[in-house]
N, C-alpha and C positions, 0 to 999 in steps of 0.2 A: 793704380798702384805703380810704383817706380820699378824699372828694370833693376837687376841686381847691382849694376855699376853706376846707378844714378840715384838722385834724391830729389824730392819735390818739396818746396818750402814756400811759405807765405811771405810776400814782400809788399812794402808800401812804396811804390815807385814815385808817388807824389802825394802831398797831404790830401786826405779825403778819398783815396782810391787804393785798393789792394789788388794783388794778382798772385797766381800760383806760378812759380818758376821751377824749371828742371835744370839740374846741374850735375856734372860728374861727381861720383863719390868713390874715394879710394878704399882700400882694405885697411883694417886697423893695424897700426905699427906697434912697436915695442911699448908696452904699458897702456895701450889703448883698447877700447871696446867699440863694437858696432851695435847700435841700438835700433830696433824697429819700434816706432811709436805706436801706442794703442789709443791714448787720449792726450789732449792738452787742455789747459784751462785758459780762458781769457780773463786777465786781470782788468776788469772793465774800466776802473778809474784811470790807472796809469796808461793802459793801452789805448784808451780813447784820446788822451792827450797826445800820445805818440802818433796815432792815426791822423789826427787833425794838424799835426806839425806844431804843437804848442809847447814843446820842450824849450826852455830858455837857453839861449846860446851859452850862457855862463855855466849851465849844468850839463852840457853835452858829454863831457868825460865822466862825470859822476853818475849820469843816468845810463851809461852803456851797460847793456845786459851781457852776461857771459855768453860767448859764442855769437854775439851780434855781428852781423855783416853790414857794410854800408855805414852811413853816418846820418845824424839828424840834420835837417828835418826829413830828408829823403834823397835818394832811395835808401831804404833801410829794412833789414830783416830783424824782427824784434819778437820778444816773448820770453817767458821764463817759468813755464809750468808744464813740463812734458813727462808723461808716464809711458813706459815702454817695457820691452823685454830684450835682454841681451841676445843678439843673434850670433855673434862670434867674438872671440877673444884674440888679442894680439899677443905676441911673445912676452913672457914675463908677468902676465896677469894670473894670479893664483887665488885671490880672495873672492872672485866672482865666478859664476858658472853660466853656460849658455841656457837660455830659457828663463833666467832669473828676472823677476819683476823689479824695476828700478825707477827712481825719480831723478830727473836732471833739470837744472835751470837752463833750458835750451829753448830757442825760438820754435815756432810752429813748423815742424818738418817731419816727413814720414820716416826717414832713416838718417842716422848721423853717426859720425865717428868722433869720440871724445876721449880724453885721458880717463883712465879707470877711477881716479880719485874724485872725479866730478859726478859720478853716479852714486846714488844712495839706495841701498836695498830697501824695498818696501816690506814691512812686516806681513807675515802670512795672513793675519786677520784684518788687514786693511785692504779692501777691494780697490782695484785700479781706478774705478769710477770715482771713488772718494779721494784718492791720493792726489788728484789735481789741485786739491786745496792746500797742498804742503807749503807752497811759497807764501800764501796768505797767512797760514798758521805761523810760519816762521816770523813774519812781520808782527803778528799779534803777540807772540811770545816775547819778542824784543820790546814791544810796547809795555807788556806786563812787567818786564824787568825794569824798564825806565820808570814806570808808574809806582811800583812797590806798594801794592794794596796790602792792607793789614786786616787781621781778624776783626770782624764786626763792622767794617767800613760800610758807609752808604756811598754807592758808586752810581754815577749817571753816565750813560753813553749817548752822545748826540750824533746821530747818523747811523742808519741800519744797513750799511753795505756789508760786504763779506768781512772785511777787516774789523769794522766796528762790532759786528756780531760775534766774531771769534774772540775779540778782546773781552767783550762782555761775558761770554761763556767762560773764559779763563777766570775772570774776576768772581763770577758766581760760584766757582769751585773753592774759593777761600772760605773757611768756616765762618759762619755768622754774617757774611756780607749780604747786603741787599742791593740788587742791581736793577736799574730800570733803563729802558731804551726810550729815547725821544726821537721820533721820526714821524713825519706827517703822513706817510703811506700806510693806510690801514692794513694792507697785506702783510706788513711787518709784525703785526700783533701775534699771529699764530706762530711765526718763526721765533720771535722773542720768547714766547712762553715755552716752546719746545726746548729752548736753550737755557731755561732757568731764570729768565728776566721778566719783569713787569714791562708794560708798554704804555706810552702815552703819545698822543699826536702832537701836543704842544707842551713847551716847558711849563712846569707847575707842579704843585704838590711836593715840593722839595723839603718841607719842614724847615729846619734851621740851616740848611745848606749842606751840600754833599761834601764828604771827606775827599773825594776824588772825582774829577770829571774827565772823560775821554772824549775828545772831539774827532770824529771820523766822517763827517758829512761831505767834505770836499767843497763846501760852499762858504763864502765869507759870512753870510747870515748865520750859518750854523755855529761858527766860532763866536760871533757876537752873542748868540743865544746861550752859549756854553758858559761864558764868564759869570753871569749873575747866578748861576746854579751852584757855584762853589762857595763853601763856607769859609770863615776866616782862616787864614794861613794854609788854605788848601791848594792843591796843584791841578791845573788844567793841562792835560797832556794832548798835544797836537799830533794826530796820526795821519791827517790828510796831506796830500801833496797838490799844490795849486798850479804847478807848471809855471807859465809866464804871467799868470794873473796877479794883479795888485789887490791886496786884501786890506781894505780900510778897517780900522778897529779903534773904538773909543776906549781909551785907558783912563778916563776920568771916572766920575761917579764912585762906584764901590771898589774899583780895581786896587787903588792904592790903600784905601781905607781898610780893606780886608787883607792886605798884604798877600795877595795871590801870587802864585808862581805859574807862569806860562812856559811850558817846556816842550821842545820838539823831540820826536823819536823817529829814527830812520834806520832801516834794517841793514844798510850797507856796512855799519860798524856795530860792534858789540858794546854794551855799556861798560864803562871803565871798571866797575866793581865785579865784572864777570871775566875779563880778559885773562886773568892769571890762571884760570882753570878751564875756560871754555874757548872753543874755536867755532868756525862756521859749520864744520862737519858735525860736531857734537850737537849744535843747536838744531841743524836740520834733522838729525836722528831723533831728537826729542819731538820736533814738529810732526814727524811721521808717526811716532808712537801715539801721540795724542789723537791722531785721526782714527784710532780704534773705536772711538765713541760713535755709535750708530746714529745718535740724534743729529750729528753734523750733516747727514744727508739732506736735512731741511735747507741747506745752503746751495744745493745743486738745483738750478731752476730752468735748465734748458740744455738741449744737445742738438748738434747739427754735424753734417759730414765735412771732412777736411776740404774737399774740393769746392764746397760752398762758402768757405771762409771769407773770400772777398765781399760777397753780398751780405754775409752774416755780420761782418764788422761794420759795414755801412749802416745796417739796420740797428745794431746795438748802440752806435754812436748817435744816430738820428732819433731813435725812439726806444730807449732802454726799458721803459715800462717797469715791471716788477722784477726784472732780471737781477739775480745775485751772481752766482758763478755759472757762466755758460761753458759747457763742455764740448770740446771738438773731438769727433770720433774718426779714427783712421781705419782704412780698409782691413788692416791686420787684426783689429779687434774682433772681427767676425769669426775668426778661426782660433784666436788666442785663448 
């Protein structure tokens, strides 16, 4: 655990290697708060690309996380799913209280000082252990807004990672929708059913074609498999991020004949039809409220100590297995 005037954080000094660094930490100034982390979540898809140094140079600025230090490809301090408690308040902060549970889009670090507007209170009925899903839920919410599912739609989700499963769960909440997950991993069947979706290992059984297809596998083959599942005039929404990988895609055969729409969704901006009424803070508040659902615990598939994060990240990148959201535990959580 850090001394009161220091902080320990996870850095990637070079692609493929992580380390814990200690640095001085000041007191909160005007409008700032000091947070002690309890948990953080590893966003395995994006963070694996960052850990391997696979962020394209053209995307360096767009992919910067809030409070990131360093620069891509390395050395860099990265991450964006921190759950903690407010330890102290700077002058002028009135809307928050010491001891309050909060979520922040902050890299993996045991204590940090940030502007008060960057921390989001966690509802009392959302446990901190589950709140690490907030950033992924925010991405899924943005995807649902871009996808615009309608009552009675047949929806297919290709790729059973955390974002794909959360998007499918949101779609399953629309009255009359039927949602099925396509993922070759048999371990996803139980999770899918817990979240209100059918499951199949291979594409098939689509009837006359889906009204909406969500692609979230992060693989070129997954996107290729997604296109034939869409019915005439349907939308295929791309939620994956491929980093610097080239994605070959055949747009012959049924793509033009069915007049399909292939659309991207990215959480960095809100859909145009929401910007007049919504901002990032309101969207994050919604994401946190949605985490009241207990069935979402099915997405939490592992936990390890913060001091072990360098070795944990190497393992998650090399052999992810059935991992969904991996949770990092900080020493403060033992007494919080």
